[in-house]
All heavy atoms as an XYZ file, in Angstrom:
667
protein
N     -52.664      7.967    -72.872
C     -52.322      8.926    -73.794
C     -52.645      8.355    -75.174
O     -52.587      7.110    -75.355
C     -50.838      9.275    -73.650
C     -50.426      9.831    -72.368
S     -50.083     11.549    -72.390
C     -48.506     11.644    -73.123
N     -52.960      9.237    -75.990
C     -53.356      8.904    -77.410
C     -52.478      9.502    -78.445
O     -51.986     10.605    -78.246
C     -54.776      9.351    -77.675
C     -55.773      8.748    -76.749
O     -55.673      7.653    -76.295
N     -56.768      9.545    -76.316
N     -52.293      8.771    -79.583
C     -51.550      9.206    -80.699
C     -52.449      9.046    -81.953
O     -53.048      8.003    -82.100
C     -50.226      8.476    -80.893
C     -49.487      8.834    -82.180
C     -49.309      8.708    -79.745
N     -52.566     10.121    -82.740
C     -53.439     10.000    -83.905
C     -52.575     10.127    -85.153
O     -51.628     11.027    -85.298
C     -54.483     11.225    -83.918
C     -55.404     11.220    -85.035
C     -56.790     11.190    -84.599
C     -55.080     12.399    -85.876
N     -52.812      9.309    -86.129
C     -52.070      9.290    -87.415
C     -53.085      9.483    -88.503
O     -54.062      8.776    -88.496
C     -51.251      7.995    -87.643
C     -50.215      7.820    -86.525
C     -50.646      8.032    -88.979
C     -49.406      6.513    -86.594
N     -52.922     10.424    -89.291
C     -53.830     10.736    -90.456
C     -52.993     10.819    -91.720
O     -52.080     11.733    -91.798
C     -54.666     11.896    -90.164
O     -55.588     12.103    -91.178
N     -53.337      9.972    -92.711
C     -52.733     10.082    -94.040
C     -53.879      9.790    -94.983
O     -54.894      9.298    -94.633
C     -51.546      9.035    -94.173
C     -50.564      9.193    -93.034
C     -50.876      9.110    -95.512
C     -49.423      8.207    -92.994
N     -53.573     10.022    -96.244
C     -54.723      9.948    -97.226
C     -55.165      8.565    -97.627
O     -56.058      8.341    -98.387
C     -54.429     10.801    -98.486
C     -53.221     10.325    -99.254
O     -52.385      9.563    -98.709
N     -53.077     10.761   -100.491
N     -54.408      7.503    -97.126
C     -54.892      6.188    -97.317
C     -54.479      5.288    -96.156
O     -53.441      5.491    -95.538
C     -54.245      5.550    -98.563
O     -52.825      5.413    -98.342
C     -54.519      6.274    -99.885
N     -55.376      4.287    -95.814
C     -54.962      3.364    -94.786
C     -53.779      2.449    -95.249
O     -52.960      2.064    -94.430
C     -56.135      2.422    -94.394
O     -57.184      3.262    -93.779
N     -53.718      2.204    -96.519
C     -52.581      1.476    -97.157
C     -51.321      2.134    -96.708
O     -50.349      1.516    -96.337
C     -52.781      1.441    -98.635
C     -51.622      0.864    -99.431
C     -51.412     -0.445    -99.699
C     -50.419      1.549    -99.860
N     -50.225     -0.597   -100.352
C     -49.623      0.569   -100.482
C     -50.061      2.892    -99.827
C     -48.433      1.015   -101.048
C     -48.811      3.216   -100.398
C     -47.986      2.325   -100.990
N     -51.265      3.485    -96.847
C     -50.030      4.221    -96.490
C     -49.643      4.058    -95.081
O     -48.544      3.738    -94.771
C     -50.177      5.621    -96.879
C     -48.929      6.463    -96.827
O     -48.286      6.453    -95.720
N     -48.584      7.126    -97.889
N     -50.626      4.114    -94.122
C     -50.384      4.031    -92.723
C     -49.807      2.556    -92.475
O     -48.923      2.375    -91.722
C     -51.645      4.216    -91.910
C     -52.119      5.696    -92.085
C     -51.421      3.888    -90.410
C     -53.428      6.034    -91.500
N     -50.468      1.581    -93.004
C     -50.107      0.178    -92.827
C     -48.671     -0.153    -93.261
O     -47.893     -0.745    -92.668
C     -51.075     -0.725    -93.425
C     -50.808     -2.150    -93.034
C     -51.330     -2.757    -91.836
C     -50.128     -2.965    -93.890
C     -51.085     -4.020    -91.528
C     -49.934     -4.419    -93.641
C     -50.346     -4.824    -92.359
O     -50.051     -6.162    -92.093
N     -48.455      0.297    -94.495
C     -47.155     -0.075    -95.123
C     -45.939      0.870    -94.699
O     -44.786      0.348    -94.753
C     -47.272      0.011    -96.710
C     -48.095     -1.092    -97.157
O     -47.612     -2.262    -97.063
N     -49.221     -0.900    -97.688
N     -46.199      2.064    -94.256
C     -45.058      2.968    -93.866
C     -45.049      3.376    -92.461
O     -44.005      3.998    -92.078
C     -45.117      4.171    -94.748
C     -44.946      3.851    -96.271
C     -45.979      3.888    -97.145
C     -43.696      3.446    -96.755
C     -45.778      3.610    -98.456
C     -43.504      3.077    -98.069
C     -44.574      3.174    -98.960
N     -46.105      3.081    -91.694
C     -46.111      3.489    -90.345
C     -46.344      2.422    -89.296
O     -46.437      2.686    -88.082
C     -47.152      4.606    -90.091
C     -46.990      5.838    -90.954
C     -45.795      6.613    -90.553
N     -45.695      7.804    -91.421
C     -44.821      7.972    -92.381
N     -43.927      7.096    -92.722
N     -44.827      9.128    -93.104
N     -46.458      1.169    -89.772
C     -46.770      0.036    -88.843
C     -45.646     -0.165    -87.729
O     -46.039     -0.337    -86.575
C     -46.947     -1.235    -89.602
C     -47.558     -2.395    -88.872
C     -48.903     -2.023    -88.161
C     -47.679     -3.634    -89.705
N     -44.398     -0.007    -88.103
C     -43.358     -0.180    -87.147
C     -43.424      0.945    -86.071
O     -43.280      0.714    -84.880
C     -41.935     -0.155    -87.761
C     -41.681     -1.425    -88.523
O     -42.284     -2.487    -88.297
O     -40.816     -1.386    -89.432
N     -43.737      2.148    -86.498
C     -43.934      3.311    -85.602
C     -45.155      3.003    -84.712
O     -45.125      3.282    -83.494
C     -44.131      4.601    -86.381
C     -44.559      5.829    -85.595
C     -43.324      6.230    -84.689
C     -44.912      6.989    -86.470
N     -46.174      2.550    -85.254
C     -47.412      2.237    -84.453
C     -47.121      1.199    -83.355
O     -47.483      1.405    -82.185
C     -48.544      1.763    -85.368
C     -49.087      2.941    -86.166
C     -49.618      1.055    -84.571
C     -50.030      2.558    -87.367
N     -46.421      0.168    -83.740
C     -46.075     -0.877    -82.790
C     -45.180     -0.346    -81.619
O     -45.342     -0.676    -80.483
C     -45.388     -2.100    -83.498
C     -46.365     -2.908    -84.311
C     -45.646     -4.037    -85.051
C     -46.520     -4.874    -85.862
N     -45.822     -5.898    -86.597
N     -44.249      0.483    -82.008
C     -43.367      1.125    -81.043
C     -44.115      2.004    -80.040
O     -44.006      1.964    -78.823
C     -42.250      1.847    -81.637
C     -41.172      2.305    -80.694
O     -40.740      1.574    -79.883
O     -40.847      3.588    -80.747
N     -45.034      2.776    -80.589
C     -45.878      3.673    -79.767
C     -46.744      2.846    -78.876
O     -46.960      3.137    -77.692
C     -46.768      4.594    -80.686
C     -45.909      5.577    -81.441
C     -47.876      5.222    -79.915
C     -46.630      6.342    -82.583
N     -47.364      1.761    -79.393
C     -48.199      0.865    -78.493
C     -47.403      0.275    -77.462
O     -47.794      0.077    -76.332
C     -48.829     -0.174    -79.415
C     -49.941      0.398    -80.268
C     -50.496     -0.601    -81.277
O     -49.762     -1.541    -81.765
N     -51.711     -0.462    -81.615
N     -46.221     -0.228    -77.685
C     -45.321     -0.784    -76.667
C     -45.053      0.142    -75.521
O     -44.753     -0.267    -74.392
C     -43.927     -1.187    -77.313
C     -44.031     -2.639    -77.969
C     -42.609     -3.101    -78.184
N     -41.900     -2.334    -79.240
C     -41.950     -2.504    -80.475
N     -42.698     -3.505    -81.030
N     -41.275     -1.712    -81.362
N     -45.063      1.424    -75.897
C     -44.835      2.515    -74.815
C     -46.032      2.819    -74.027
O     -46.047      3.781    -73.222
C     -44.244      3.757    -75.438
C     -42.845      3.458    -76.032
C     -42.180      4.646    -76.657
C     -40.798      4.221    -77.182
N     -40.191      5.242    -77.913
N     -47.159      2.170    -74.338
C     -48.420      2.321    -73.609
C     -49.422      3.315    -74.218
O     -50.387      3.588    -73.578
N     -49.200      3.766    -75.407
C     -50.067      4.710    -75.980
C     -51.162      3.961    -76.772
O     -50.907      2.866    -77.353
C     -49.333      5.707    -76.930
C     -48.359      6.588    -76.309
C     -47.103      6.225    -75.983
C     -48.815      7.890    -75.922
C     -46.196      7.086    -75.399
C     -47.943      8.751    -75.340
C     -46.696      8.363    -75.027
O     -45.730      9.185    -74.418
N     -52.356      4.617    -76.925
C     -53.401      4.194    -77.807
C     -53.182      4.827    -79.211
O     -52.879      6.047    -79.180
C     -54.722      4.470    -77.310
O     -55.033      3.809    -76.140
N     -53.402      4.108    -80.275
C     -53.190      4.681    -81.624
C     -54.482      4.747    -82.327
O     -55.222      3.747    -82.388
C     -52.101      3.868    -82.407
C     -51.971      4.426    -83.793
C     -50.821      3.833    -81.619
N     -54.804      5.897    -82.925
C     -55.894      6.095    -83.699
C     -55.500      6.491    -85.132
O     -54.476      7.116    -85.323
C     -56.855      7.308    -83.110
C     -57.294      7.023    -81.740
C     -56.555      7.295    -80.689
C     -58.583      6.473    -81.578
C     -57.007      7.026    -79.271
C     -59.108      6.239    -80.314
C     -58.295      6.539    -79.210
N     -56.280      6.087    -86.102
C     -55.939      6.374    -87.505
C     -57.188      7.088    -88.116
O     -58.313      6.537    -87.956
C     -55.582      5.115    -88.314
N     -56.952      8.145    -88.814
C     -57.908      8.893    -89.568
C     -57.523      8.776    -90.969
O     -56.461      9.344    -91.379
C     -58.042     10.286    -89.124
C     -59.014     10.675    -88.044
C     -58.603      9.975    -86.738
C     -59.123     12.137    -87.842
N     -58.261      8.013    -91.773
C     -57.953      7.887    -93.247
C     -59.198      7.323    -93.890
O     -60.076      6.724    -93.256
C     -56.805      6.894    -93.414
N     -59.211      7.468    -95.234
C     -60.347      6.740    -95.954
C     -60.276      5.299    -95.760
O     -59.144      4.653    -95.688
C     -60.071      7.203    -97.411
C     -59.296      8.397    -97.383
C     -58.404      8.270    -96.061
N     -61.441      4.666    -95.578
C     -61.472      3.180    -95.432
C     -61.071      2.492    -96.701
O     -61.573      2.867    -97.761
C     -62.816      2.793    -94.933
C     -62.939      1.406    -94.538
C     -64.246      1.072    -93.797
N     -64.212      1.517    -92.382
C     -63.612      0.870    -91.416
N     -62.977     -0.307    -91.705
N     -63.625      1.337    -90.163
N     -60.197      1.558    -96.578
C     -59.811      0.703    -97.747
C     -59.535     -0.723    -97.198
O     -59.855     -1.077    -96.039
C     -58.642      1.371    -98.498
C     -57.284      1.489    -97.757
O     -57.149      0.669    -96.743
O     -56.505      2.359    -98.104
N     -58.916     -1.558    -98.087
C     -58.707     -2.943    -97.686
C     -57.651     -3.092    -96.650
O     -57.586     -4.132    -96.011
C     -58.360     -3.831    -98.957
C     -57.079     -3.448    -99.528
C     -57.098     -2.312   -100.590
O     -58.118     -1.661   -100.742
O     -56.078     -2.079   -101.275
N     -56.917     -2.067    -96.287
C     -55.948     -2.192    -95.176
C     -56.495     -1.749    -93.852
O     -55.868     -1.959    -92.828
C     -54.708     -1.346    -95.599
C     -53.820     -2.041    -96.569
C     -54.151     -2.000    -97.939
C     -52.813     -2.877    -96.208
C     -53.391     -2.678    -98.915
C     -52.018     -3.501    -97.139
C     -52.270     -3.395    -98.446
O     -51.526     -4.073    -99.397
N     -57.645     -1.166    -93.864
C     -58.249     -0.768    -92.523
C     -58.443     -1.935    -91.599
O     -58.041     -1.837    -90.470
C     -59.524     -0.044    -92.817
O     -59.316      1.058    -93.695
C     -60.181      0.496    -91.517
N     -58.927     -3.057    -91.999
C     -59.043     -4.187    -91.215
C     -57.695     -4.621    -90.596
O     -57.577     -5.166    -89.507
C     -59.771     -5.290    -92.004
C     -60.461     -4.595    -93.046
C     -59.684     -3.372    -93.338
N     -56.672     -4.604    -91.437
C     -55.336     -5.014    -91.049
C     -54.841     -4.054    -89.957
O     -54.204     -4.542    -89.000
C     -54.397     -4.983    -92.252
C     -54.734     -5.912    -93.297
C     -53.686     -5.901    -94.410
C     -54.121     -6.983    -95.530
N     -53.129     -6.938    -96.527
N     -55.141     -2.813    -89.985
C     -54.764     -1.859    -88.943
C     -55.558     -2.194    -87.649
O     -54.921     -2.189    -86.583
C     -54.960     -0.416    -89.361
C     -53.991      0.153    -90.368
C     -54.550      1.489    -90.873
C     -52.655      0.328    -89.772
N     -56.797     -2.454    -87.771
C     -57.604     -2.815    -86.614
C     -57.116     -4.101    -85.941
O     -57.134     -4.181    -84.755
C     -59.078     -2.893    -87.069
C     -59.673     -1.580    -87.527
C     -61.043     -1.652    -88.102
O     -61.411     -2.725    -88.671
O     -61.787     -0.665    -88.069
N     -56.609     -4.974    -86.654
C     -56.044     -6.257    -86.108
C     -54.804     -5.953    -85.348
O     -54.445     -6.721    -84.456
C     -55.696     -7.268    -87.209
C     -56.930     -8.011    -87.771
C     -56.634     -9.066    -88.742
C     -57.886     -9.669    -89.348
N     -57.544    -10.585    -90.439
N     -54.042     -4.804    -85.669
C     -52.967     -4.433    -84.959
C     -53.304     -3.577    -83.656
O     -52.416     -3.027    -82.987
C     -52.009     -3.633    -85.844
C     -51.444     -4.431    -87.007
C     -50.550     -5.573    -86.585
O     -49.796     -5.401    -85.647
N     -50.579     -6.636    -87.227
N     -54.611     -3.438    -83.428
C     -55.069     -2.606    -82.259
C     -55.185     -1.151    -82.506
O     -55.321     -0.329    -81.580
N     -55.177     -0.747    -83.781
C     -55.326      0.621    -84.129
C     -56.870      0.938    -84.285
O     -57.665      0.160    -84.966
C     -54.731      0.953    -85.440
C     -54.948      2.453    -85.896
C     -53.166      0.701    -85.353
N     -57.331      1.894    -83.529
C     -58.755      2.299    -83.789
C     -58.889      3.252    -84.930
O     -58.328      4.291    -85.020
C     -59.237      3.035    -82.528
C     -59.295      2.145    -81.281
C     -59.915      2.870    -80.048
O     -60.882      3.590    -80.233
N     -59.239      2.647    -78.987
N     -59.645      2.780    -85.954
C     -59.714      3.492    -87.245
C     -61.037      4.278    -87.395
O     -62.039      3.781    -87.026
C     -59.527      2.570    -88.445
S     -57.995      1.613    -88.453
N     -60.918      5.447    -87.914
C     -62.020      6.310    -88.181
C     -61.967      6.749    -89.662
O     -60.858      7.215    -90.160
C     -61.993      7.536    -87.314
C     -62.260      7.265    -85.923
C     -61.219      6.920    -85.102
C     -63.542      7.273    -85.373
C     -61.403      6.673    -83.681
C     -63.787      7.013    -84.095
C     -62.710      6.632    -83.284
N     -63.103      6.572    -90.395
C     -63.103      6.996    -91.785
C     -63.196      8.508    -91.955
O     -63.941      9.111    -91.244
C     -64.256      6.270    -92.485
C     -64.500      6.805    -93.871
N     -63.638      6.387    -94.956
C     -65.360      7.669    -94.431
C     -64.033      6.962    -96.029
N     -65.098      7.799    -95.747
N     -62.439      9.093    -92.824
C     -62.517     10.440    -93.263
C     -62.216     10.480    -94.692
O     -61.237      9.938    -95.225
C     -61.625     11.380    -92.335
C     -61.943     12.775    -92.558
C     -60.199     11.027    -92.589
C     -61.513     13.756    -91.463
N     -63.036     11.258    -95.426
C     -62.773     11.426    -96.857
C     -61.713     12.497    -97.059
O     -61.951     13.672    -96.693
C     -64.107     11.886    -97.587
C     -65.126     10.763    -97.610
O     -64.711      9.630    -98.015
O     -66.289     11.015    -97.440
N     -60.598     12.054    -97.748
C     -59.594     13.026    -98.040
C     -59.257     12.946    -99.486
O     -59.095     11.868   -100.031
C     -58.273     12.618    -97.146
C     -58.472     12.666    -95.744
C     -57.155     13.595    -97.624
C     -57.325     12.145    -94.927
N     -59.343     14.050   -100.165
C     -58.890     14.108   -101.582
C     -57.526     14.432   -101.626
O     -57.149     15.626   -101.430
C     -59.854     15.140   -102.339
C     -59.565     15.147   -103.773
O     -58.471     14.643   -104.199
N     -60.375     15.854   -104.522
N     -56.633     13.529   -101.989
C     -55.218     13.784   -101.959
C     -54.770     14.889   -102.864
O     -53.709     15.568   -102.647
C     -54.459     12.497   -102.254
N     -55.502     15.114   -103.943
C     -55.151     16.177   -104.934
C     -56.106     17.366   -104.860
O     -56.113     18.143   -105.753
C     -55.207     15.529   -106.332
C     -54.230     14.436   -106.523
C     -54.297     13.877   -107.839
C     -53.331     12.723   -108.007
N     -53.313     12.041   -109.260
N     -56.763     17.433   -103.725
C     -57.795     18.482   -103.606
C     -57.166     19.928   -103.476
O     -56.167     20.199   -102.850
N     -57.886     20.790   -104.187
C     -57.494     22.225   -104.109
C     -58.656     23.168   -103.938
O     -58.549     24.388   -104.087
C     -56.692     22.737   -105.465
O     -57.547     22.450   -106.550
C     -55.428     21.904   -105.531
N     -59.808     22.560   -103.586
C     -60.987     23.329   -103.421
C     -61.089     23.828   -101.933
O     -61.222     23.034   -101.087
C     -62.202     22.457   -103.800
C     -63.528     23.168   -103.719
O     -63.778     23.953   -102.772
N     -64.381     22.867   -104.634
N     -61.075     25.118   -101.810
C     -61.072     25.683   -100.405
C     -62.360     25.266    -99.587
O     -62.274     25.177    -98.381
C     -60.869     27.134   -100.606
C     -61.127     27.443   -101.947
C     -60.949     26.207   -102.733
N     -63.505     25.138   -100.362
C     -64.652     24.843    -99.695
C     -64.662     23.378    -99.117
O     -64.903     23.044    -97.915
C     -65.955     25.066   -100.587
C     -66.059     26.562   -100.841
C     -67.201     24.430    -99.969
C     -67.075     26.882   -101.875
N     -64.180     22.514    -99.981
C     -64.043     21.093    -99.568
C     -62.997     20.974    -98.491
O     -63.148     20.095    -97.644
C     -63.726     20.172   -100.746
C     -64.868     20.019   -101.691
C     -64.520     18.944   -102.740
N     -65.686     18.840   -103.627
C     -65.511     18.368   -104.849
N     -64.395     17.941   -105.322
N     -66.554     18.250   -105.734
N     -61.956     21.686    -98.537
C     -60.962     21.645    -97.521
C     -61.418     22.204    -96.238
O     -61.123     21.666    -95.118
C     -59.655     22.352    -98.017
C     -58.900     21.794    -99.064
O     -59.067     20.560    -99.240
O     -58.048     22.378    -99.717
N     -62.239     23.264    -96.293
C     -62.953     23.712    -95.066
C     -63.817     22.655    -94.426
O     -63.846     22.553    -93.180
C     -63.664     25.047    -95.340
O     -62.873     25.956    -95.783
N     -64.549     21.904    -95.246
C     -65.340     20.822    -94.758
C     -64.567     19.717    -94.123
O     -64.898     19.224    -93.060
C     -66.308     20.373    -95.857
C     -67.331     21.350    -96.216
C     -67.017     18.980    -95.443
C     -68.133     21.012    -97.590
N     -63.450     19.465    -94.724
C     -62.519     18.458    -94.213
C     -62.001     18.851    -92.793
O     -61.904     18.058    -91.886
C     -61.324     18.167    -95.145
C     -60.329     17.254    -94.726
C     -60.878     15.860    -94.442
C     -59.192     17.101    -95.694
N     -61.579     20.066    -92.625
C     -61.123     20.562    -91.392
C     -62.251     20.425    -90.363
O     -61.985     20.107    -89.208
C     -60.657     22.085    -91.494
C     -59.360     22.147    -92.361
C     -60.459     22.666    -90.158
C     -58.989     23.518    -92.768
N     -63.433     20.751    -90.703
C     -64.560     20.677    -89.755
C     -64.730     19.180    -89.348
O     -64.938     18.856    -88.205
C     -65.866     21.176    -90.408
C     -67.066     21.037    -89.482
C     -67.213     21.820    -88.329
C     -68.030     20.039    -89.775
C     -68.280     21.600    -87.545
C     -69.101     19.871    -88.968
C     -69.244     20.662    -87.768
O     -70.298     20.486    -86.987
N     -64.613     18.264    -90.331
C     -64.782     16.821    -90.027
C     -63.637     16.345    -89.141
O     -63.877     15.603    -88.213
C     -64.752     15.989    -91.372
C     -65.987     16.137    -92.168
C     -65.951     15.365    -93.423
C     -67.235     15.497    -94.279
N     -67.150     14.745    -95.440
N     -62.449     16.889    -89.315
C     -61.322     16.553    -88.409
C     -61.672     17.097    -87.040
O     -61.452     16.333    -86.011
C     -60.020     17.231    -88.831
C     -59.149     16.442    -89.754
C     -59.012     16.757    -91.083
C     -58.389     15.389    -89.265
C     -58.134     15.960    -91.925
C     -57.587     14.597    -90.005
C     -57.414     14.926    -91.362
O     -56.645     14.155    -92.116
N     -62.166     18.249    -86.870
C     -62.527     18.806    -85.590
C     -63.539     17.946    -84.840
O     -63.367     17.566    -83.731
C     -63.068     20.213    -85.774
C     -63.684     20.833    -84.579
C     -62.884     21.349    -83.586
C     -65.060     20.849    -84.393
C     -63.442     21.924    -82.416
C     -65.624     21.437    -83.255
C     -64.770     21.882    -82.282
O     -65.298     22.405    -81.076
N     -64.608     17.557    -85.603
C     -65.645     16.629    -85.011
C     -65.068     15.312    -84.574
O     -65.422     14.823    -83.472
C     -66.778     16.383    -86.033
C     -67.573     17.641    -86.297
C     -68.452     18.120    -85.275
C     -69.680     17.188    -85.360
N     -70.678     17.620    -84.396
N     -64.164     14.701    -85.432
C     -63.616     13.383    -85.030
C     -62.677     13.546    -83.862
O     -62.655     12.720    -82.958
C     -62.836     12.837    -86.219
C     -63.779     12.136    -87.218
C     -62.993     11.788    -88.556
C     -64.429     10.873    -86.693
N     -61.919     14.598    -83.817
C     -60.935     14.834    -82.754
C     -61.730     15.011    -81.395
O     -61.297     14.468    -80.322
C     -60.011     15.987    -82.979
C     -58.997     15.769    -84.055
C     -58.247     17.043    -84.410
C     -58.016     14.687    -83.603
N     -62.864     15.656    -81.402
C     -63.618     15.817    -80.209
C     -64.094     14.479    -79.797
O     -64.210     14.136    -78.589
C     -64.837     16.826    -80.512
C     -64.391     18.254    -80.427
C     -65.565     19.162    -80.548
C     -66.410     19.005    -79.225
N     -67.405     20.028    -79.100
N     -64.577     13.674    -80.776
C     -65.082     12.280    -80.481
C     -63.957     11.426    -79.808
O     -64.244     10.678    -78.933
C     -65.572     11.634    -81.739
C     -66.208     10.275    -81.522
C     -66.758      9.807    -82.841
C     -67.361      8.423    -82.666
N     -67.924      7.914    -83.994
N     -62.821     11.524    -80.353
C     -61.652     10.691    -79.818
C     -61.229     11.235    -78.451
O     -60.925     10.502    -77.519
C     -60.522     10.716    -80.784
C     -60.881      9.976    -82.121
C     -59.198     10.036    -80.197
C     -59.921     10.086    -83.204
């Protein structure tokens, strides 16, 4: 079974979801992260999280860009 976590920064996942990730992994789940790559991505990977880069504009309000983001999520989810 797989669990996917997606937030607008890898920093956020590492600093606020690491305990949750460890608990999920202890229960036998694989954890995937979808977030823009930053300096915390390698730290997540060291914890056994499979990371995928996705461009997320945290302050985005452009419906065309948001539609493209949804399509990118769809493609990545199919891959996972």
